N, C-alpha and C positions, 0 to 999 in steps of 0.2 A: 492336806497331806503334804509332806515335805518333798524335797527333790532328791534324786539319786544321781550320782555321777556315772557317766558312761565314757569310757576311753577306748578309742580305736586307733590302730596303726594303719596308715595308708602310705602308698608310694608318694614320693615328693611331687611327681607330675600330677597326681590326682589332687593333692593339697593345693597346688598352684591353680589348677582348674577351679577348685572350690572357691579359692580366694578371689579369683577374677569374676566368677559367677555371682558371688555374694556382693562384691563391690558394684557390679553392673546393675544390681537390683536394689542397691542402697541398704543392704542387710549385712549383719555380721555373719561370719562363717557359722557360728552357733545357731543363729536364727534360720539360716538357709537349711542347715542340717535338720533342725526341728521341723520346719515346714515339709521337707522331703520325707521325713519319717512319718509324720502325720498323714501326708498324702498317700504314701505307700500302704500304711496300715489301715486307713479308712475308719469309718465309724464302727463297723461291725467288730473290729478287733479291740475296741476300747473296753470290752468286758474281760475280766480275768479268766484265764484258761483253767479249766478243771475237768475232771472225768465226766461230768454231766454235760458240759457244753462242747467238748471236743471228741469226736469219734476215735481219733488216733490215741488220745490219752485214755479213753474208756477201754480200748482194746488192750493197751499196755497194762492197765491197772485192774483188769477184770481177772483176778486170780485169788485163790484162797488166802495166800500169804498177806495180800494187801486189803482183804475184805474189811478189816478193822477200821481202815481210813474212810470207808464209805459213809460212816456215821458221824463224821466230824462236821 
């Protein structure tokens, strides 16, 4: 699978903290961000979200208008 670009805007002070934290760990800012995201999301979030796996999405999509998508 290919990669997708993610762009976020942060305050300059947060960027400076990120740069210092990454350098102190011998990582790039990108690597530190990826590690933080992976740590935050954990293994259970590696599965794609859909109406079958997420109760919130199931509740949102449980209606007659969207019933056609349940068979995809």
